[in-house]
N, C-alpha and C positions, 0 to 999 in steps of 0.2 A: 373835366377829367384831370387827374394828377399826373398822367403819363406824359413823358417827353419822348417823342419818337422821331427819329431821323432816318430816312431811307436814302440810299445812294448806290451808284455804280462806280466802283474803283476804276480809275483811268488805266490801270494795268490789266484790266479784264476786258473780254469781248463784250460788245453791246448785247443786252438781253434779247432773247429770241421772241419775246412777246411783251405783254403789259405787266411787267413786274420789275423790281429792282433786285440786284444781287444781295444787298445787305440791308438789314433793318437794325438800328441800334436803339434800344429802349431803356429809359430810366423810369421805373414804375414801382409803386408800392406793392402791387400784386399782379399776377398773370391769370388770365381766363383761358381755359382750354375748352374749346367747343368740339364735341364729338362730331364725327363725319355726318353731315346732313344729306339726306336724300329727298326725293320728291314725294313726301307724304304731307297731307294736310293735317290740321289739328285733330281730326277724327281718326287719323292713322290710315287714311285711304290714299292709295297711289294716284298721283296726278300726272297726266301726260304720258300714258302708255304709248311707246313708240315715237314720242314727240320730244326730241332732244331740247329744243328751245324752251318749251313749257317746263320741262324738268329743271333746267338751269334757273329759270326765273323763280320757281317754287323753292329751290334750294337757297337762293340768295334771300328770299323772304324769310325762310326759316333761320338763316344765319342772322339776319337783322333782328328777328324776335329774340334770339338767344343773347345777342349783344345788348339789346335794350333791356332785357331782364336783369342785367348786371349794371345798368346805368352807363353803358358804353355804346359806341357806334363803329362804323367801318373805319373811321379814322384811328381807332385804337388797335386795329388788326396789325400784327407784326409778321404774320406768316400764314399762308394758306397751303394746304396740300390737297391736290385734286386727283381723283381716280376716274379714268374713263374706261369703259368696258369694250369700246370698239374704236380701233384706230381710224376708221372712216369718219368718225365724228370730230376729228381734230380741227378741221376747217370751221365747222359749225361752232365748236367750242370757242375758237378765237373770235368769230364774228359776234356771237351772243355775249361773250364776256366783254368785248369792246363796247357794246351798247349798254350793258349793265354798269361797267366802270365809268362811262361818261356821266352817269347819274351819281354814283357813289364816290367817285374819285375825280371830280371835275378839275382839280389842280394837277392831275397826272402823277400824284405821289402814291404810286402803287406799292403794296408790300411784296416781299418775296413770295414766290409760289413754286412748289414742286409739283410737276405733272407726271403722273404714272398711267400707263396703259396696263390694266389688269385683266385677268381671265374672267372675272365675274364679281358680282356683289351678292349680298344676302338673298336678293330676289332677282331672277333673271330679267324682269321688266325694268329694273333700275339701270340707267345708262351712265350715270355720273354720281359721284359722291364728293363732297368738299368738307374738309375740317379746317378749323382756324385756331390760332393762338392770338390773344389780344393782351395788351398791356394797359393796366388801369392805374 
């Protein structure tokens, strides 16, 4: 990949509340914007109705597929935006993301992430949606 990405936490800011950095600085020839991914398989079927962890794993598999389609990987991601539909899933979100990130970011170089709690998504069975921006 031709992108040069550096993530960091300025010393003048509070420590992040989770697995992310406050800032990502990217030098790239192009950016890849990935639409919000939900827990749909390649046939368009919802995976993991009522199962937050399964939905998260499916979403990250979809994000991986989108990145790989452009010759990129999670190492190219400079920003995630996450939408949860239920505040009660916040602890599960942190735990599942920690397990996923151990695999995709073993060096702990996490990109920035904005987390929002929203009133709903396009389908009421969807519990989470994640979009990404990557530098290539």
